[in-house]
N, C-alpha and C positions, 0 to 999 in steps of 0.2 A: 161653662165647659168643664166637664169632669176630667180630672187629671188621670193619665194612664196608670199611674202608680196606685190609684184607688181601685181601678177596675181589675187589674191583674191579680192582686191578692184574693179578691172575691172569687174569681174564676178558679184559681188554683185551689183555694180552700174548699170550694164546693165540689168541683168536678174531679180534680186530681185527688183530693182527699177521699172522695167517695170510692174512686177506683182503688186507691191504696187500702181502704177499709176491707174491700172484698179480697184484694190481692194478698195482703198480709194477715187478714183476719181469718181466712179459710183456705184459699187456693194454695198458697205456698206451704201452709202448715200440712195439708194433706199430701202435696206433691213431694216435699222434702222428707216427710215421714215415710212415704211409700218408697222413695228412692233408697233411704237408709235401710229399710226392712228388706227391700229387693236385693241389695248387695250383701247384706248380712247373710241372707239365705244362700245366694249364689256363691259366696266366698266361704261358706260353711262356718259362719260365726268367727271370722278371722280375728276380730278385735278381742275375742274371749279365748279362743283355742290357741292363739299364738301371741297372747298378750305380752309375755316376757321377751319375745323376740324383738319387739320395738326397742327395748332398752339395750339389748345386746348390739343392735345396729348403731345405737347412739355412741357406744364406746369407740367406734372406729369412724366417727363422722367428721373428724377435723381435717381430712385430706381434701385439698383443693388443687387446681391446676391453672394454667394460663388461660384455659377456655371457660372454666366454671368456678363458682364459689364452692365452699365446702358444704356438706350436708348439714353441718351444725349451723353454719351461717344462714342456710336456707330455712332451717327450723326457726332460728331466731328472727329472721325477717318476717316469716308468716306469723309468728307469735307477736311481733311488734305491731302488726296490723290487727290481729285478733284481740290481743289484750289491751283494751282501751277503756274508755269511761264506762262502757257497758258492764264491765266486771265489777265496778264499784257502784254505779248509779242504776244500771239496768236491773241488777239483782234486787236492789232496794225497791224499785218500781214493781217488779214481779211479785214480791212478798206483800207490798202495800195493797196491791189490787187483787191478788190471788191467794193470799195467805201462805202459810207454811207449806201447804201441799204443792205449790208452784215449784218448789225446789226439786221434788221427786220427778216431775215431768221435765224439768230442765236437765236432770241427770239422764233420764231415759232418752231424750232426743239427742243428747251428746253421745251416748253409747251407740245408738244406731247410726248417728251421723259420722262416727269414726270410720265406718265401712264406706260411706260416700266419699269422705276425705281421701281414703286409700285409693279409690277408683279414679277420682279426678286428678290426683297428683301423680299416680302411676302413668296415666295417659299423657299428662303434661310433660313428663320426663321422656316418655316413649316417642312423642312427636316433636321433640325440640329441634331447633335448627341453629345455625351459626349466623351471627350478624356480620356486618362489614368489618368489624374489629376482631372477629374470630371468637366472640363470646357466645355462650349458649343463651338462647331465648326460646320461650314456648309458653303454653297455656291453653285455655279453652279455644281461643280463636284459631290456634294452630291445629288442634285435633279436629275442630269443625271443618277447617279448610282441607286438611289432608285425609283424616280418617273418614269423614263423611262426604268429602269432596263437595262441600257446600260453602263457597266463598262468601255468598251473600249473608249467610247466617253468621259467619265469622266477622264480617264487617259490622253487622248490626250489633253483635255482642260487644265488639271493641268500642263502638260508639257509646253504648250504655256504660261500659266500664270507664271509658275516658272521661265522661261527664261526671259520674259519681265519684270515682276515686281520684281523678285528676284535679277536680275543683271543689266539689261540694263537701264531701266528708271531712276533708282537712280543715275547711272553714268552720265546720261544726265543732271539731276537736279544739281548734284555736279558741272558739267561743267558750267552750267548757273551761279551758285553762284561765282565760281572762276573767270569767265570772268568778271562778274559785279564788283567784288572787285579789280581785276587787272586793269580794265579800269578806275574805279573811284578813286582808292587810290594807285595803283601801287603795290599791294600786290602780292607776289610770289604765283602763282597758286598751287604749290606743298605744300607749308606751309599751305595755306588756306584749301587745300584738306585734309591734315593730321588732322587739327583741326576739320573739319567737321566729319571725320571718327571717331575721338576720342569721340565726343559728341554723334554721332549716335550709336556707340558701347555701350556707357553707357546706352542709352535708350532701345535699342533692346534686350540687354542681360537680361533685366528685364521682358521680355515676353509681351504678348498682354495687360495685365492689366497695365503695366508700359507705354506702347505706348498709351493706351487709356487715362490714366491720363495726360500724356504730351499733347495729342491732346485736351483734355478737358480744359486745362489751356491756351494753345497757340492759338488755332484756334479762339475762341471768341475775344481774345486780338488783334490779327493781323487783323481780319475781321472788328472789330469795329474801330480800328485806321485808316484803309484804307478808310472805309466808311465816317468817320468824315471829313477827309481831302478832299475827293472827293465831298461830299455833301456841304462842305463849299465853295469850288470852284464853284459848280453849283449854290449855293445860291447867290454868288457874280455876277453871270452871268445869273440870272434868266430871264432877258429880251430876251436872245438869245435862250433859251431852246425851245420855240414853233417853231422857225425857224428850229432848228436842227431836231426836231421830224418830221416836215413836210418834210424836206430833206430826212430823212431816209425812209419814206413811198414812196415819189416820186421816189427816186432812186431805191427802191426795185422793182418797177413795170415799170421802164423806162418812167415815166411820164415827166421827165426832158429831154429836147432835148440833152443836152451835155452828159447825163449819160445813154441814151437809149442803147448804145452798151455795157454797163457794167452789164446789167441784169443777163446774164448767169454767169459772174464772181461773182456777188453779191450772187447769189443763191448757187453756189458751195462753195465759201469761207465761207459764213455765216453758212451753214449747216455743212461743214467740221470742222470749228473751234468750233462750238457749240457742235458737237459730241465729239471732242477731249477733250473739257473742262468739260462737264457734265458727261461723261462716262456712260450715261444711255444705257444699253444693252450690255455693254462690259463684264459684269460678274464680276466686281471688288467689287462694294459696297455690294453685298449679303454676301460676306465673313465677313464684319463688322456687317451687320444686324443680321446674324445668331449667333454671339457671345453675343448678348444682352439678358438680362432678360426683356422681353417685358411687358409694362403696357400701356393699358389694356393687360391682359395675353392672347393674341391672336396674331397669326402670322401677321395678317393684320395691326396691329398697327405699325410694323416695315416697312411695305410698305408705310404708311403715313409719317413716319419719314424720310425715304430716298427720298421720293418724295419732301419733303421740302428741302433736300440737293441740289437737282437739281435746284430748284427755287432760292435758295440763291446763288448758284455758278454762274449761267448764268444770270438770270433775274436781280439779284442785283449787284454782284461783276463785272461781265463782262460789264454790262450796265454802271456802274460808269466809268470804263476804257474807254468805247466807247465814252461817252459824253465828257470826259476829252480830248480825242484826237480830236473829232470833233469841240470842241471849239477852238482848236489850228490849225486845218488843213490848213487854209489859209496861216499860217506861217511855215508849216512843211518842205517845201523844199524837200531835198532828204533823210531825216531821215526815217528809217524803223525799224520794230521790237521794241525791248525794248528801243532803243535810241529815238524812236518817243514818247513813253510813258514818258520817263524821260524828254524830252524837252517840252512836253505838260504841265507837272506839273510845271517844272521850269519857264515856260513862265507865269504861273499864280501866283506863290508864291515866285519866286526867286530861287537862286542857291540851297537852301536846298531841293528843290523839287526833284532834281536829286538824292541827297543822300537818301531821304526818299524812293524813288523807289528801290534803291540799297538794303536798309534794308528790304523792303517788299519782294524783290526777295529772300533774305536770309531766311526769315521766311516762305514764301509760299513754296519755294523749299525744305527746310529742313523738314517741316512737311510732305511733299509728300514722302520724302525719308523714313522716319520711318514707315509711313502707308503702303508703298509698301512692306516693309519687312513683315509686319503683314499678308498681302494677300498671299505672297509666302509661309510663314510658315504654313498658314492654309491649304495649298494644299499638304503638304508633305505625307499625308496618302496615296493618290492615286498614289504616285510614289514609295511606299514602303520605304520611307525615314523618317518616323515619329519615329525616334529612336535617340539615343545619337550621332551616327556618322553622320546621315543625317542632324540633326539640326546644328551640328557644321560645316558641309560642307557648308550649306547655310550661316551661320553667317560669316565664314571666307571669303568665296567667295564674299558675299555681301559687306563686308568692304573693301576688296581689290579692288573691282570694283569702289568704291567711290574714292580711291586714283588714280586709273587708269583714271577714267573719269575726274578728276580734271585737268589733264595735257595733255590728249589726244585729237586728232581730231576724232570725232565720227560718221561721215556720214555713214560708212559701218555698224557699230553696230546699229545705229538708224534704218537703212533700214531693218535689220533683226528683230529688235524689232517691227517695224511697221507691218511686215509680221506676226509675232507670235500673235500680238494683233488683227490684222485683222481676222486671222483664229479663234482665241479665241472668237471673237465677233460673227462670223458666227455660230460656234458651240452653243454658248449661245442663240442666237436669235432663232435658230432652235428648241432648247429645250423649249424655252418660248412658241412658237407657239404650240408645241405638248402638252404642259401642260396647255393650255389655260383654259380647263374645270375645272382644279383643282383651278386655280386662281379665276375664276368666282364663284366657289362653296364656297370657304372660305370667299371671299368678301361678298357674299350674306348672309352667316351665321353671319358675323360681323355686317353688316348694319341692319339686322333684329333685332338683340339684341339692337343695339344702338338706332334705331328709336323707340323702345318701352320704352326707358329711362333706360335700364339696362346696367350694365357694361359688355361689350363683353368679354366672356370667351370661349376659344376653348376647348371643351370637346368631342372629336369624340368618337362614340361608336365603338365596335369591328369590325363591318362591314366596317365602314369608315377607320379605322386603316388599315385593310387588303386591301381595295380598293385603297387607296393612297400609301400603302406600307410604312407607317411611322415607324420611329425608336421606338421600345418598350420602355416605361418608360418616354418618353419625354412629350407626350400629352396623357392624360387619362381622362376618364369620371368618375367623383367622385360619 
């Protein structure tokens, strides 16, 4: 008799793997690129024409209330989920498979993705509600249910997000941490996993506010530390940077004879890794955006904040990793993935560079773990699990998966996670297209006030409240 454990992986690898190949190899690349271009056009190139306004909003983003976390905490929470091992390992994979040209396409998808992030996060904030404790909650499931009046779509989206972010992705992140520490220091993966689970449990049991406070402290620290090290290396090699930039553009368009055959791979790998990293359009960051007390008190302000998150994640962090690797590439040999990133830094600064990347993986992956929990917890309502038993089911299952992920080989689970995330993205992008007029309307309202020199305040009248089907008591005309 054949064991079920032997049959299941074969089914998952062959069938689910094939579906994921089409989903992530073509469908989502075209869909998310189209979505980014669509909102870039409809919002009149907002990520370029109002680029500096993102930073001006950030100056006043520390205000919170008893109902919502601050905009800065929402930014850090979404960055905690975005800035993960993909920023260190994913970029290395993209360059290994697609060459230097992959970096250009990674930049391009991030720039158009900023408009998508603006749209989904502004909608998440617009359609937010209050939970039983008086705290703000929202996200794609909420604007699908209220904006599109399609509860079935909201439930389906929540189920995909709940599986992916509530259980699988965090197990994968835990696996990355334990692998790194096992390889670098010989630590037992099980013991490392138990330690990760203990600290994660301490943070997530404190709820979204505790997660937001942790992200607010950790994300800037890890981001600045990584940037300082990378920028120092780039500064020491400043004479080589123009050549690397030239190589990126030449390879992206096949202008180099040796790299002309890599153009297709560069496009696919750059766009794919960019989408994985910045998460624009996946429907994850609106969950954090909706939990914020916005300032200016207008849903569009959260669109700007989350647009900045995409810029920081891909244009800043991923670019630092890319330049670090491209400085080292002639010496790279057969190194791939995270080992390539480790060797690239060690080549520049000595052996401690490899240790630094290991610690960076710990911080990047751990912050992703706790942020993933927040996203899953936010969607319990649409699964009829926003109660004592539902919350504890998520907490216990989430923590057990961290231990499991620490010691397991996860290709089959990852395949299922990729499928759920891919479907989640299709549902979200479809909703974004259908709610385009709402995005354009609130963006116009915000910019009309801002351009007159007024502080933008969203005060919809009764007709607009009904037309958009907004939650009563959240936005009101004074």
